[in-house]
PLY file of the C-alpha trace (Angstrom):
ply
format ascii 1.0
element vertex 158
property float x
property float y
property float z
element edge 157
property int vertex1
property int vertex2
end_header
-61.71 -43.58 -29.43
-62.78 -40.69 -27.19
-64.94 -39.23 -30.54
-66.34 -42.68 -31.07
-67.94 -43.32 -27.57
-69.06 -40.22 -26.68
-68.21 -36.99 -29.06
-69.60 -38.48 -32.27
-72.62 -36.02 -33.56
-74.07 -38.39 -35.65
-74.52 -41.27 -33.14
-72.56 -41.47 -30.14
-73.49 -37.57 -28.80
-77.21 -38.15 -29.41
-77.28 -42.20 -27.94
-76.42 -40.48 -24.70
-78.98 -37.60 -24.79
-81.22 -39.96 -25.42
-80.72 -42.00 -22.86
-80.25 -39.37 -20.33
-83.47 -38.07 -21.27
-85.06 -41.59 -20.11
-83.08 -41.35 -16.73
-84.16 -38.18 -16.27
-87.79 -39.32 -16.72
-87.37 -41.99 -14.51
-85.83 -40.00 -11.80
-89.41 -37.66 -11.92
-91.58 -40.47 -11.57
-89.71 -40.73 -8.15
-89.07 -36.58 -7.41
-91.37 -35.02 -9.60
-89.50 -32.07 -8.79
-85.75 -33.63 -10.12
-83.87 -31.56 -12.52
-82.55 -33.20 -15.65
-80.08 -35.22 -15.70
-76.99 -35.83 -18.24
-74.68 -38.38 -18.95
-70.93 -37.08 -19.29
-67.74 -38.55 -20.17
-66.95 -39.57 -16.77
-69.98 -41.71 -16.76
-68.93 -43.21 -19.78
-65.45 -43.52 -19.62
-64.73 -44.25 -15.51
-68.10 -45.61 -14.93
-68.94 -43.12 -12.55
-72.51 -42.26 -11.38
-74.46 -39.93 -12.74
-74.47 -36.95 -10.84
-77.70 -36.03 -8.72
-79.37 -39.63 -9.47
-78.85 -40.03 -5.82
-81.53 -37.27 -4.98
-83.89 -38.54 -6.88
-83.58 -42.62 -7.59
-82.67 -43.77 -3.71
-82.80 -47.24 -3.90
-79.12 -48.53 -4.64
-80.32 -51.38 -7.10
-81.74 -48.99 -9.57
-78.77 -46.88 -9.17
-76.39 -50.02 -9.95
-78.75 -51.08 -13.36
-78.40 -47.68 -14.37
-74.25 -47.99 -14.34
-74.89 -50.95 -16.26
-76.98 -49.88 -18.72
-74.29 -47.13 -19.42
-71.56 -49.44 -19.42
-73.67 -51.89 -21.98
-74.73 -48.71 -24.20
-70.82 -47.97 -24.52
-70.05 -51.45 -25.69
-73.11 -51.28 -28.28
-71.73 -47.60 -29.32
-68.41 -48.89 -29.63
-69.22 -52.25 -31.50
-71.46 -50.27 -34.08
-69.13 -47.80 -35.06
-65.77 -50.23 -35.01
-67.71 -53.26 -37.36
-69.71 -50.65 -39.32
-67.92 -50.27 -43.04
-69.55 -46.74 -43.68
-68.22 -43.50 -42.34
-71.14 -42.30 -40.56
-71.64 -38.70 -41.93
-75.42 -38.33 -41.23
-77.87 -38.49 -37.94
-78.89 -42.13 -37.41
-82.66 -42.43 -37.37
-84.59 -42.13 -34.19
-86.08 -45.33 -34.08
-83.02 -47.17 -34.94
-81.28 -45.17 -32.03
-84.14 -46.16 -29.75
-84.05 -49.77 -31.18
-80.32 -49.95 -30.02
-81.02 -48.73 -26.37
-83.93 -50.84 -26.18
-82.18 -53.71 -27.19
-79.91 -52.72 -23.68
-82.85 -52.64 -21.78
-84.25 -55.89 -23.07
-80.69 -57.64 -22.38
-80.14 -56.36 -18.90
-83.72 -57.36 -18.00
-83.52 -60.83 -18.78
-79.98 -60.87 -17.03
-81.48 -59.25 -13.74
-84.23 -61.92 -14.07
-82.18 -64.59 -14.40
-79.96 -63.81 -11.26
-82.73 -63.25 -8.75
-86.32 -61.45 -10.25
-87.09 -60.75 -6.75
-83.94 -58.74 -5.88
-84.12 -56.80 -8.60
-87.66 -56.56 -9.37
-87.85 -52.17 -9.10
-84.93 -52.22 -11.31
-86.87 -54.59 -13.90
-89.86 -52.38 -13.68
-87.70 -49.12 -14.09
-86.35 -50.12 -17.37
-89.52 -51.41 -18.31
-90.64 -47.71 -17.54
-87.82 -46.43 -19.37
-88.55 -48.71 -22.30
-92.01 -47.30 -22.63
-91.34 -43.74 -22.56
-88.83 -44.45 -25.54
-91.49 -46.37 -27.34
-93.65 -43.69 -26.84
-91.02 -40.65 -28.09
-90.45 -42.69 -31.15
-94.32 -43.51 -31.77
-95.21 -39.66 -31.16
-92.27 -38.60 -33.73
-93.19 -40.74 -36.62
-96.83 -39.97 -35.85
-96.10 -36.31 -36.68
-93.55 -37.03 -39.50
-94.78 -38.51 -43.27
-91.44 -39.41 -43.62
-90.79 -41.56 -40.80
-88.68 -40.47 -37.68
-86.05 -37.99 -37.99
-86.26 -37.17 -41.15
-84.94 -34.33 -42.51
-87.15 -34.26 -45.79
-89.00 -31.47 -46.66
-92.82 -31.60 -45.58
-95.30 -31.03 -48.86
-99.04 -30.64 -48.35
-100.90 -31.00 -51.63
0 1
1 2
2 3
3 4
4 5
5 6
6 7
7 8
8 9
9 10
10 11
11 12
12 13
13 14
14 15
15 16
16 17
17 18
18 19
19 20
20 21
21 22
22 23
23 24
24 25
25 26
26 27
27 28
28 29
29 30
30 31
31 32
32 33
33 34
34 35
35 36
36 37
37 38
38 39
39 40
40 41
41 42
42 43
43 44
44 45
45 46
46 47
47 48
48 49
49 50
50 51
51 52
52 53
53 54
54 55
55 56
56 57
57 58
58 59
59 60
60 61
61 62
62 63
63 64
64 65
65 66
66 67
67 68
68 69
69 70
70 71
71 72
72 73
73 74
74 75
75 76
76 77
77 78
78 79
79 80
80 81
81 82
82 83
83 84
84 85
85 86
86 87
87 88
88 89
89 90
90 91
91 92
92 93
93 94
94 95
95 96
96 97
97 98
98 99
99 100
100 101
101 102
102 103
103 104
104 105
105 106
106 107
107 108
108 109
109 110
110 111
111 112
112 113
113 114
114 115
115 116
116 117
117 118
118 119
119 120
120 121
121 122
122 123
123 124
124 125
125 126
126 127
127 128
128 129
129 130
130 131
131 132
132 133
133 134
134 135
135 136
136 137
137 138
138 139
139 140
140 141
141 142
142 143
143 144
144 145
145 146
146 147
147 148
148 149
149 150
150 151
151 152
152 153
153 154
154 155
155 156
156 157
């Protein structure tokens, strides 16, 4: 179970690193001197708050939504790995991993809008901000790789 949720070097571990990147990007929006944040196994398994997130993101609702993102992504990772018939023996491309995180952001945005768009307005905006960051990251990588994102194929110049 632990391997599936956070130790898998081909899928779970890169997912958490990518999410931590997006959260760090959001934290730096509020505090330009914020350190890079990391999603640890305590956050994943025990639903604890990301360490030092309160120093950068002051709004409690925003921090709650980060916890919700971690919870939903954990569920998505579990479902992906438990329903996938093939063994994952190669790194999943960045575009696919990003799509999984973006779908979590989209689900939460819809859910929060349904509950109370006014109460969760800043959290929804921050989810969109992190979505834009991840979309830009994918397009940046795609722009410089002729074989697609996270390609490990050699680049030939003719």
